[in-house]
C-alpha positions, -999 to +999 in steps of 0.1 A: +165+254+321+153+244+355+121+229+368+099+250+390+112+250+425+142+229+414+177+232+426+189+247+394+206+215+383+174+197+372+164+199+336+128+202+327+115+167+323+082+156+308+057+141+332+058+107+314+096+106+316+095+116+353+070+088+360+092+063+341+123+074+361+103+070+394+091+036+383+127+024+375+140+038+408+113+020+427+122-013+410+158-007+416+151+000+453+133-033+455+156-056+435+190-039+434+195-016+463+200-042+491+224-063+470+244-033+458+247-019+493+258-053+506+284-056+478+298-021+484+299-025+522+318-058+519+341-042+494+349-013+517+356-037+546+378-060+525+415-060+528+437-049+498+444-085+489+407-093+484+397-062+465+408-075+431+380-101+434+355-073+435+371-055+406+370-087+385+334-094+395+320-060+385+342-058+354+329-092+342+293-083+350+297-050+331+312-068+301+283-094+302+257-066+301+271-045+273+246-041+244+251-066+216+276-084+238+304-065+222+332-045+239+320-013+221+284+000+219+267+003+185+275+037+170+239+047+166+232+045+204+235+075+227+255+071+259+223+072+280+208+045+258+239+023+262+238+028+300+200+020+301+205-011+280+234-023+302+214-016+334+184-035+320+206-065+311+222-065+346+187-063+362+176-093+342+206-113+354+198-103+390+162-113+386+171-146+370+197-155+395+174-145+424+147-167+411+171-197+413+171-190+451+206-204+453+219-191+486+256-196+487+282-170+492+297-173+457+264-171+439+253-141+461+286-124+454+281-126+416+245-116+418+254-086+441+281-076+416+255-076+388+231-055+410+260-030+416+266-028+379+229-022+372+228+006+397+260+022+383+245+022+348+212+036+359+231+064+377+250+071+345+217+071+325+203+098+348+175+076+362+181+087+398+181+125+391+151+129+415+162+103+441+191+116+462+197+084+481+198+062+450+219+088+433+245+085+461+244+047+459+248+049+421+278+073+425+295+048+447+288+020+422+301+041+393+333+047+413+338+010+420+332+002+383+357+029+373+383+015+397+377-020+384+381-008+348+413+010+356+426-020+375+419-043+346+435-019+321+466-016+343+469-054+345+465-058+308+491-031+301+516-046+326+511-080+310+518-065+275+551-050+286 
């Protein structure tokens, strides 16, 4: 089903859900977008020897934000709920770290990695369905998180051989 005047890819969404998605996207634009953009731009400009630092940072942030702190989500949770919970946890970390107002490169790097993870999970949860710009940023963040996960898996497998 499509919404009136939609592109054909949008599902019919209730007005309260639409309002909630817009609210989340606005908060993400305010608190996460600048940090995620900075992290992704620095990543893209980094040489190949430095990129593993980015993979490790987003992988650690992702692990820290998983529901219940486990490596696997609770079975009763839907994928979108898991993504939403992880994004909320990452947002909380960003807000807490930002409140510390500790402006050093290492602290900013970790906070920016958390912001990137929050954006990736909100993209996965479908929060940005009506916001093309945030959807594109979220897609880039998801790609980086996927690369980081693959990189970590490969290192683990090589170490086990």
